[in-house]
Every structure is written in structure tokens, then in C-alpha cells.
N, C-alpha and C positions, 0 to 999 in steps of 0.2 A: 694785400695780405700782410698782416703784422707779423714780424718775427718775434716780438715779445707781446704777450697777452696779459690782461689783468687776471683772467681765469681760464684754465683748461678743464673741461668737463669730459670725463670718460664714460660714454654711454648715453644714448638718446631715448631711453625708456621713460617711465613715469617720473622718477625722481630727477634724472638728468635733464629732461625737457622742461620740467617745472622750474628747476634752478636756472636754466638758460633763459627761460622766459622772464623770470624776475630780474635777472642781471642785465640782459640785453636791453630791456625797456628802460633801464636806469642809466644807459649809456656806457656800460662796461664793455671792454673789448674781450670777446669770448671766442675761444676755439672749442667747438663741440666735436669730439672724436668718436666716430661710430665704426664698430667692427664690420657691420654689414652695409648694405646699400639700400636705396629706395626700392620698395616693392613695385612690381609692374601694375599698370592700371588697365590691363587687357581683359580682365574678368577671370583670369586663372586663379586668383586668390579666393574665388567663390566656388570653384569646381570641387565637388565632393570627392571624386576619385583621386584628384591630384593632392588635395589638402589632407584628407582623412586617411584614405587607403594607402597612398604612396608616400605621404609625409614629405612631399617635395620641398616645402619651405622650412622644415625643421632643421636644426643643427644636426650634423652627423658626428659631432665631437664625442669621442669615447671616454668614458670614465670607468672607475672601478667602484663596486660597492664594498661594504665592510668585510665581506668574505673573499674579496679579490676577483669576483666575476665582473666581466665587462658589460656595460650598458650605455645607452645614449640618452641623456636627459632630454626632456621635451622643451628645449630652449630654441629661441628664434633670434637670429642676428640680422636685423634690418633697421632702417630708420623708424623710430617709434617703438622699437623693442617688442616685448611680448604684449604690449597694450594694443597693437594692431590686431591681435588674435584673441584677446580676452572676451568674456561674455558681457562686459560693460555694466556689471552690477557694481554700483558705486555707493557704498554705505559708510557712514561714520562709525568709528568705534564708540562704544558706550563710555559714559563718564567713569564708571567703575573699572573699565578696562585699561585705565591709565595707572591704576594702583596695583600693588602686589596682591597675589593670592597664593599664599604659601602652600595650601592644600593641593593646588594644581601645579606647583613648581613654576608659577608665573611671577616674573620679575617686574618691578615698578618702572614706569617711565621717569626720566629726570624732570619732566614737565607735566602739567595737568591738562585736562580737557580744555580749559579756558584759554590756554596758550595756543592751542591748535584751532580753536573754533573759527577765528577770522580767516584762516587759511583753508579750512574745510569749505567755508562759504565761497571763497574766491575760486577754489578748484571746481566746485559744483557749477558755478556760473560759467567758467571757461569751458567746461566739458558738456554743458547743456543738459545737466541732470534733471530728469523729471520722472513722474510716475505715470504709467499707462493703465487704463482700466483692466481689471482682471478679466480675461477672456472666458467665454461660456464653458468650454471644455474643462478648464482648470477650476472655474467656479463650481461646476458640478462635482468635481472631486472634493473640493474643500467643503461643500455642503454635506456630502456623504460622510466625510470625516467627522463633521460636527454632529450629524444625526446619530453617529455611532457612539456618542457620549464621551468622546476623547477630549483632551484638554489642548489640542493643537490650535494655536492662534495664528491668524494670517493678517498680513498687511501688504499694500502695494509695494513693489520692489523698485527702489530708485535706479534708473537706468540712464546711462550716457548715450542715448539714442535720440536722433532727431525725429520729431513727430511725422515727418514726411516719409520715414522708412516704410510705413504701412502701405504706401502707394506703389512700392516696388516689391513684388512678391519674392523675387529671388534674393534680394538683400534682406528682407524681413525674416526669411526662413534660414538665412545663413549669416547671422551676425555672431553667434556664439561659437567661437573656435575658427572663425574666418575673418579675413581682412576686408573691410568695406572698400569698394571701388569708387563709390559716389560720395564718400565722406559723410555717410549717415551716422557713423559711430563716433562718439567723442573719445578720441585716443590722443596719445602724446604727439603724434605727427599732425593729425588734422586739426586738433583744437589748440595746440600750443606752438609747435614748430612752424607751421604754415604762416602764423601771424608774425613771426620774427625773422624768418629766412630772408626777406628782402632788406633787412636792416644792414647798413654797411659795417657795423661793429660786431656782427656775428659771422664767423667762418665755420661752415659745417664740412668736416672732412670725413668722407665715407670710404668704406672698404679699407679701413686702416686699423687693424688690431693693435692695441697697445701691448707692447712686450715688457716694458719696464718703466718704473718711476725713477727719475733722476735726482740724485742727492745734491744739495747745495754744497759748494766746495768748502765753505766755512763751517758747516755744521750739518750732520746727517739727520738732525731733527727737523730740518727744513728741506722741502723738495723744490727743485727749480724747473721741473717740467716732466715731459714723458718722451719715451722713445717708442716708435712704432716698428712693426715687424720688418719693414723695408729699410730700417736703419735711420730713418729721419728723426730728428729731435726737435721738439717744440718747447718753448720756455714761457713761464708765466709767474706771476706773483703768488697765485694760489692754484692748487690742483683739487678738483672735486671728483671723487670716485662715485660713479653711478652705473656701474656695469652689471649690477644685480648681485643677489645674495650668494650666488655660486662663484662669481667671477671677481668681484671687488676684493674679497679676502685673499684670493690667490695673488693678486698684484701686491697687496700690502705685505703678505707673508714673504713673497720673494724679495721685496725691498728690505724687510727686516733682516733677512738672511744675508743679503749682499752687504748691508751696512753694519752687520754684526750688532744688531740692537735687540735681539731676542732676550738677552739677559739684562738689558738696561731699560727697556721700555716697559712700564708696569702693565700695560694692557696687552702685551705681546702674547701671553698664553691664552688669551680669549679670542685671538684672531682666528676666525673660521669655526669657533665653537658655538654651541647653542642653536644649531640649525633647527628651523621650524617650517612647516608647510601645511598645517592642519592634518588631522586624521580624516581621511576622505573615503567615501563610498558612493558609487553610482548605483541607483536603483531604477529599474524599468518596471512600471506598473502596466498590466495588460487588462483590458476590458473587452466586452463583446462589441462595443460601439466604436466606430471609426472616429479618430481624433482629427479635428480640422482647425484648431487654433493656429494663428499665424505666428506670433512672437513666442508664445508659451511661457516665457520667463518673465512673468508679471507679478509674482507674489513671493513673499518671504514667510516661512512657517517657523514657529518656535513653540517650545513647551517648557513650562516652569520646572518640569522634572529634569530637564537637561540645560542648565543655565549657561554652559559653555558651548552650546551647539546651536546650529540653525539648519534649515532645509530650504532649498530653492529649486524650482524646476530647471531643467536643462532646456535651452532654447534650440532643441534639435527637432527638425522635421522628419518625415518618414524616410526620405532618402539618406539622411544621416544615421538614423536609428538602425537601419538595415545593416550598416557597417559595424554596429556594436554587437550584433547577434553572432553566434558561433558560425565560423566560416564554412563548416561542414553541413550546416543546415540547408536544405533545398531552397533556392532563391524564391520560389513561389510562396513557400511557407514563411520564409523570413519577411517577405514583403507584406504578407497578410498580417503577421504579428506586429511588424513595425507600424503599420497603419492604425493599429489599435493600442499603441503604446504611448505612455507619457513618461519622460525621464525626470529623475530627481537627483539632486546633488546634496549629499549629507556631509556636513563638516563639523568637526569638533576642534576647539583650540588645543594645541599641544603645548606643554610647558617647556621650559628651558632645561636642557641637560647637556653638560659639557662634552659628553661622549658623542652626541649627535653633532657631527662637524664635517666641514669641508677641509681637505688637505690639499695644498698646492700641487704636490706630486709625491710619489713614493718610489720605491726601488724599480718599479716597472716604467717610470716616466709618465704615467697617466695621473690626472687629478683623481681624488677619491672623495666619495660622498658616503659617509658612514652614518646611517640613520635607522633607528629602530623605534617606532612609536611606543613600543612596550616599555621603554626606559622611563617614560612619564606615565606611570601606571594609572593614575587617576583619569587622564585623558583617554587612554585606551579602554578603560572600563566604561566610562560614560559613552564612548562611541559605540561600543558593542551593544550597550543597553538601548541607545538611540536607534540603531539600525533594527534591532529586534522589535522595538515598540512601534516604529514607523511602519514596518512591514505588516505587523499584526493589525494596525489601524487600517492600512490599505485593504487587507483581506476582509476585515469586518465591513468595509465600505464596498466590497464586491470586486476588488482588484487583486489578481494574482501577481506576484512580483518576483523578480530576480535581482540579486545584488552582486556587485563586483567591487572589491577594495581597489583603490587607485594605487598602482605600484610605485616603487621608488622613482621611476622615470618621470612621474607626474610632478613637475616642479613649478606649476603655475603660481602657487602661493608662497614660494620660497622666501624666507626672511630670517633675520636674527643673528647672522654670522659676524656682524661687527656691531654688537649690541650697544645701544645708548644707555648711559647711566651717570649718576653724579659722582660715583667713586671710581677713580682710575685703576684701582686694584681689582675691581670686579666688572668692568665694562671696557669698551673700546673707544667710544666717542662720547663727547660731552653733550650738554643740552642744546648746543648750537651746531652739532654735527662735526666738530673738530676732533680729530684723533687725539686722545690723551697723550701728552708728551711731545706732540708734533706741533710745529709753529704754524704751518699753513696747509695742512692736508685735511680735507673735509670729506664727509660721506653724505650723499643725498638720496640713496636708494633704500630698498626694503631691508637691506642687511642690518639697518640700525634698530629695527622694531624689537623692543624688549618682549612684547606680547603679540600674538597673531590674532587675537580676538575671536569671537564666534562668527564673524562675517569676513568677507573678502577684504584684503589689505590694500587694494589699488588706490582708493581715494585717500587713504592715510599717507601713502607714499607720495602722491601728488602734493598733498598739503605740506608734508615734511620738506619736499624739494623746494616749494615756494618759500617756506620759512627760512631754509638755509640760504636761498638766493637773496632774500630781503636782508637777512643778517649780514651777509658779505657785502652787499651793496652799500650798507651803512657803516662798514667796518673800516677803520683807519689802517692803512698799510703800515 
């Protein structure tokens, strides 16, 4: 084990694993520090009661919302991070989504689509992204929507799932929101970390929450390593934050406070600001026919009326959908309804607003997430119209529906809190992921995303992490 590393990476989710993959394969000495541990392979991560009802694997860390009420964000601390639990919808952002859209409070990227394209392709290859045929039940719903004269367009949804998943009914019905046991889902652990864990130049340290970044003795604008909660210190030439959009800004904010840089670092006031996570609503559509599709999550829907929005099915089978119905409902009735239900996930890009932010701590000693989608009114208005229009279209197609807005605790698509940009006065990191004003501190996770796009951010975070890793592998110390 090296006492001095070329790079320390904090967090093993999409961005951290991708950066580690790029660097380790180039011979760099890497310490990958993960707060959690490896998930069990005993099948418990596929158990509906344990995963959905009990929330056994979720973080219990308490936060405060903007009004001071306590809640626990739906975060996961384990090797592979939240990617072990995601729904594996892996889509590229559109070319236009790298540019600004002032009407929607959307900031521009410091790079364009062409800069990301080769890393998108590499990530898709590593994660085994491909499209499955749209299944009969969903195809019937889509056909009915079309016959109703609506303008909803559909296309096969790119998924990071192995084709073999359809041979295992338990895995196929429990990939969305569950962690695969057999490695059928392309995630940070199974697709990236497993390939590099045997390498002698990679050290993976698990169960080691990072408590602080360490300043170099000669200049606080350089970091020399990290300290973990047990007091151990590890040193490196470069530190890469990849703990996620809720956690990376807390580490940086604490560092700026300790080193008294809040008034000296131009980017300091934006650390934790501009939190985004999509405006999200879950819709359950009910029909008289029983639904028997296996994967369900095989198509992406869109409408020209809602250019910042998309709709995708939830990959939830009957036993999962039962848990989404009101708990007071008789179980026999809940089971009958769930067997005839199809779930959909409606998402609209939210813009950047400085008041939507993560704060490292407040007077009560708890971190704070102050987020109100109404602060970016264009996004909120489009999402309300999207939800109404989609439910009307379902009703015209013969499906009664119910809708539930995703609450603040739903942090699956969290991004934006260390936003990338060309101007150090208005952003936190530069086009290569380096924190403006810092010599050797980089960010590889979703906190850099200036825009959340109309689709899931996971593939873009992987691509960004690969790009940061490649940049650092070729960077002269």
C-alpha cells in the first residue's frame, strides 16, 4: 500500500469509478475512498420488503429542509454508490443541452457536445448499453396514445442491462431501484470497478468516510490529501471529489472555512448553490387488463409541447407497485390494482437558482438542503402542464391514473452544486473539472453539471468522470 498516491478519489459512484477506471488503466497510483462497503450478494438487495418497505440499504443521515424540518435524503453509501440502485436508463444529453437557455434559467456548459461524445461512446461500451424491444403491454399503451390523436412520440430506451437479464425473472422484475446480484446491470461497481480492482496500482478503501481535505503547508490553494473519520490521513498529488452533489460541496465548503478562503476564492459563493434534481412526478396508470411485461422500462416518450421534459416507464412489477399504493388500502384490493397498473416517471429539467443549495451545516449541526422547484418558474410551469397533458392522454386511451410528486428526499438525479463553467466568478470548476483557484483539486461527479437535461444524468456523469481521468492521466505534475 502506497503512503503517497498520484490521486485520491473520494467516492466510488458513477464519476468516481469512471475517473478511477481511466487513471488506473494508465498506471496511475490511485486511492479510492468509499464511505460505505460492498453490498451483500446473498439476494437481500432484491427483496422488495427489505429494499422498498424497510429502506434497509438507504442512508439514515438526517438533513434539514429549507424550513428547518428534518428528513433523510434517499442516498446510498456503498461501493458503486447510487448506481447500484438506479434504473439503468443511460441516455446522452442533446447537443442543444450543452448551451444556455435563459428562458429556463439554464446555464451553458464550458464545453460542447463534441467534447463529450467520445466519452459518451466509451461509457456506453463499458456499461453495455443497448435497447430492448418494447414489450407488448407497453406497446398497447403507446398505440392507444397514438390512436387518441396525441403528439406523444416514443423510442426504445437505452438501458445498461445485459440481454441475459430476461432469463432471470427475479432480476428482470427488480432492476429499477434494486441492486443486481448476478451483475446483469451495468453500474459503477460491476462495469468499472470490477475491471480494475485486481490492479496493483489501485487501493480501494471502504467503510472510510472522509471528514476533511488537508491543505498543503506551503499554500492552502493546494490540497495534500484527505483525513478520514478514524483520524487516518492519506496524501496525494491530486484529490478528486466524487462523493455526489449533496456531499462533495460540503467537503469543499468545510475546507474553505478552515483555510479562510471564502473571501479569497472567486468560486466560493457558488459552492453548494444551484442544486438541481429534475422536477419529478410518478404516475400510475390503471386499466382493466392485467399487465405482464417483464422489464417494462423499454421506451422513452416525449412531446414537442414540452421540450424540457420526458416520460419513461417505471421498471416496477406488481409486488413493487403494491408498496406505492396507500398503506390503508386493503391488501387484496391493492394487489388487484397493482396487477393492472403501469408506472411512469415524468421529469422536467429544472434551471439553476442560487437559493436552491446545499449547506454544509447550520446552527443545529445538520446539513441543509434548501430546494424549491418553484424558484425556476418556467420549469415548474412546464412540469404541471406536462403532468396534466399526460394524464389526459392516458384517460383518452382508457387508463385512469394517479399522480404523486417526488418529495425533497428523492435525490436520485441530484446535480449542479459545484457547477462547471468558463468564468470563475460564476462557476466552481473549469472545463477540465479543476476547482477555480485551486491547484490540484478536481470534481468528477454530478455536482459539476450546469444543466440537468430532460433525461437522466447518469451517463453524462460517467462520461465526465472518464474525461476528468483522461485529462489528469496526461497532465504534467
